[in-house]
N, C-alpha and C positions, 0 to 999 in steps of 0.2 A: 504494500500500500504506500509506504514512504517513497519507494522508488518511482511509482506512477506519479505521485504528487511532485516529486523533484523534476521528473521529465516534463510534466505539464508546465511548471513554473519556468523551466529553462526554455521551452518552446515559446511561451508568452513573452519572455524577455527578449528572445531573438527575433520574433515575428512582429511584435507591435511597432517597432520603429520602421520596419519595411512597409507595413500596411498603413501607417499614419501618413506617409507621403511628405512632400515638401510643404512648408508653411506658405500660405497664399498671401501675397502682398496686396494690401488694400489699394483701391484705385486712386486714393488721395496721395499715395506715395509713388515715386518713380520705380517702375519694375525693371525686369530684364536681367536680374541677378538672383543667385541663390543666397538666402540669408536665414539666420536662425530667428525663431519666434521672439526671443528676448530682444534682439536688435530692432525688430519691427515694433515691438512695444515701446522701446525708448524713442524711436522715430515718431511714433504717433503722439506720445506725450510732448515731445519737443514741438511738433507741428501744431498741436492744440494751444501751446503757449506762444505761437507766432514765429517760431524759428524756421528759416529756410537757408539753404546754402547756395551761393552763387559760384559756379564752377570757374576755375581759371580758364583763360582762352588765349590762344596764340595771336600775335599781331600780324604775322605773315605766314606764307606757306612753308617757309623754312623752319619756322617755330612750330613743330608738331610734337605731340605727346611721345615721350620716351626718347626724344632727341636731346642729347646732353650738351649740344653746342652752346657754349656760354655767351655767344654773340647774339642769340635770339632774344626777343622781347615778349613778355607774357603779361596779361592782365591778372592780377593776384586774386586768388579765390578767397572768399570771406563768408562769414555768417551774418545774417541780417534778421532782426526781429521786427516784423511789420506792426506788432502791437505796441511795443515800447519805443520803436524807432532807434534801437541801439544796434551796434555792430560788434563783431568779435572776430579776431584773427585766429583764435583757437576754438576748438569744439566747446560749446557751452557745457558747463558742469552742473550737476544737480546740487543745489544748496537748499536743503530742507525739501520743499515740494516744488521749487522753481529752478528752471535751468537758467544759469547766469553766465554771460560771456565775459571777456576781458576788457570790454569797452574800447578796444582798438579795432582797426580794420577798415573796411570800405574798399573802394576800388583804387586802382592805380597801376601803372605800368612798371615793370621791373625787368632788367636784363639778367641772364644767367642760366639759360637752358630750361628744359621742361620741369615742371613741378612733379612731385611723386604722384602715383595713381591716387585717386580719391578713396577714402574709406567707404565702407558699405553704408555708414550713416550719412556721410556727405552725399553719396549717390542717391539714396532714398529721398533725401530732403532737397534735392536739386530738381530743376525742370528740364535742363538740356545741357549739352556739351560734355566734355570729359571723355574718358575711356572707362569701361567697366572695371570695378575693383576685382582683385583676385580673391 
Protein backbone atom coordinates (compact mmCIF):
# COMPACT_ATOMS: atom_id res chain seq x y z
CA UNK A 1 0.00 0.00 0.00
CA UNK A 2 2.81 2.41 0.90
CA UNK A 3 4.54 1.60 -2.37
CA UNK A 4 1.39 2.45 -4.40
CA UNK A 5 0.97 5.71 -2.49
CA UNK A 6 4.62 6.62 -3.11
CA UNK A 7 4.30 5.89 -6.83
CA UNK A 8 1.10 7.96 -7.03
CA UNK A 9 2.77 10.95 -5.36
CA UNK A 10 5.83 10.62 -7.58
CA UNK A 11 3.68 10.58 -10.75
CA UNK A 12 1.72 13.62 -9.57
CA UNK A 13 4.97 15.46 -8.81
CA UNK A 14 6.37 14.69 -12.26
CA UNK A 15 3.19 15.16 -14.33
CA UNK A 16 1.56 18.24 -12.80
CA UNK A 17 4.19 20.71 -14.16
CA UNK A 18 3.89 19.16 -17.61
CA UNK A 19 0.09 19.32 -17.63
CA UNK A 20 -0.04 22.80 -16.10
CA UNK A 21 1.50 24.34 -19.23
CA UNK A 22 3.10 27.75 -19.60
CA UNK A 23 1.65 30.74 -17.77
CA UNK A 24 -0.50 32.90 -20.01
CA UNK A 25 0.58 36.53 -20.35
CA UNK A 26 -2.40 38.91 -19.97
CA UNK A 27 -3.18 41.12 -22.96
CA UNK A 28 -2.31 44.28 -20.99
CA UNK A 29 1.34 43.14 -20.96
CA UNK A 30 3.66 42.62 -23.91
CA UNK A 31 3.83 38.96 -24.86
CA UNK A 32 6.06 36.88 -27.08
CA UNK A 33 8.34 35.45 -24.37
CA UNK A 34 8.28 32.61 -21.87
CA UNK A 35 8.05 33.89 -18.32
CA UNK A 36 7.26 32.59 -14.83
CA UNK A 37 3.96 33.38 -13.15
CA UNK A 38 5.80 35.27 -10.39
CA UNK A 39 7.27 37.72 -12.94
CA UNK A 40 3.84 38.22 -14.51
CA UNK A 41 2.43 39.02 -11.06
CA UNK A 42 5.14 41.62 -10.40
CA UNK A 43 4.59 43.18 -13.84
CA UNK A 44 0.84 43.46 -13.25
CA UNK A 45 1.36 45.12 -9.85
CA UNK A 46 3.81 47.60 -11.36
CA UNK A 47 1.45 48.28 -14.26
CA UNK A 48 -1.47 48.96 -11.90
CA UNK A 49 0.75 51.50 -10.11
CA UNK A 50 1.46 53.27 -13.41
CA UNK A 51 4.92 51.97 -14.32
CA UNK A 52 5.96 51.35 -17.95
CA UNK A 53 9.36 50.81 -19.56
CA UNK A 54 10.59 52.77 -22.56
CA UNK A 55 12.96 50.56 -24.54
CA UNK A 56 16.37 51.83 -25.68
CA UNK A 57 16.51 52.55 -29.40
CA UNK A 58 19.31 52.99 -31.90
CA UNK A 59 19.91 56.30 -33.67
CA UNK A 60 21.18 54.75 -36.91
CA UNK A 61 21.21 51.42 -38.75
CA UNK A 62 24.80 50.83 -37.59
CA UNK A 63 23.58 51.01 -34.00
CA UNK A 64 21.76 47.71 -33.72
CA UNK A 65 21.16 45.40 -30.79
CA UNK A 66 24.19 43.34 -29.74
CA UNK A 67 26.56 45.55 -31.77
CA UNK A 68 29.32 46.53 -29.33
CA UNK A 69 30.75 49.27 -31.56
CA UNK A 70 31.30 52.13 -29.10
CA UNK A 71 30.88 54.75 -31.84
CA UNK A 72 27.15 54.07 -32.12
CA UNK A 73 24.53 56.23 -30.43
CA UNK A 74 21.51 54.99 -28.49
CA UNK A 75 18.44 56.51 -26.83
CA UNK A 76 18.67 55.39 -23.19
CA UNK A 77 15.97 53.08 -21.85
CA UNK A 78 14.10 54.21 -18.73
CA UNK A 79 11.10 53.63 -16.48
CA UNK A 80 8.22 56.12 -16.40
CA UNK A 81 5.28 56.27 -14.04
CA UNK A 82 2.32 57.86 -15.81
CA UNK A 83 0.42 58.24 -12.51
CA UNK A 84 3.10 60.08 -10.50
CA UNK A 85 4.95 61.54 -13.54
CA UNK A 86 8.24 60.23 -12.07
CA UNK A 87 11.13 58.54 -13.87
CA UNK A 88 13.64 55.90 -12.93
CA UNK A 89 16.88 54.78 -14.55
CA UNK A 90 16.75 51.52 -12.55
CA UNK A 91 13.95 49.00 -12.11
CA UNK A 92 11.54 50.33 -9.46
CA UNK A 93 11.75 48.42 -6.19
CA UNK A 94 8.97 47.43 -3.82
CA UNK A 95 8.87 49.73 -0.79
CA UNK A 96 6.03 48.51 1.41
CA UNK A 97 3.18 48.13 -1.07
CA UNK A 98 4.45 50.67 -3.62
CA UNK A 99 7.04 50.34 -6.37
CA UNK A 100 9.46 53.26 -6.14
CA UNK A 101 12.08 54.34 -8.69
CA UNK A 102 15.34 56.22 -8.21
CA UNK A 103 13.96 59.56 -9.45
CA UNK A 104 16.52 59.66 -12.27
CA UNK A 105 16.11 58.82 -15.90
CA UNK A 106 14.12 60.04 -18.81
CA UNK A 107 15.28 60.16 -22.38
CA UNK A 108 18.59 61.13 -23.85
CA UNK A 109 21.16 60.00 -26.39
CA UNK A 110 24.40 58.30 -25.39
CA UNK A 111 27.35 56.82 -27.24
CA UNK A 112 28.89 53.50 -26.42
CA UNK A 113 27.44 50.51 -28.21
CA UNK A 114 24.33 48.45 -27.69
CA UNK A 115 22.74 48.23 -24.26
CA UNK A 116 22.29 44.79 -22.72
CA UNK A 117 19.19 42.78 -23.60
CA UNK A 118 16.10 43.89 -21.70
CA UNK A 119 14.98 41.93 -18.64
CA UNK A 120 11.74 39.98 -18.81
CA UNK A 121 10.11 42.63 -16.62
CA UNK A 122 11.27 45.43 -18.93
CA UNK A 123 9.94 43.49 -21.91
CA UNK A 124 6.53 42.83 -20.34
CA UNK A 125 6.08 46.50 -19.40
CA UNK A 126 7.22 47.98 -22.72
CA UNK A 127 5.13 48.59 -25.81
CA UNK A 128 7.68 48.17 -28.63
CA UNK A 129 11.31 47.97 -29.60
CA UNK A 130 14.15 45.96 -28.19
CA UNK A 131 15.03 42.33 -28.64
CA UNK A 132 13.43 39.55 -26.60
CA UNK A 133 15.15 38.67 -23.33
CA UNK A 134 16.74 35.27 -22.91
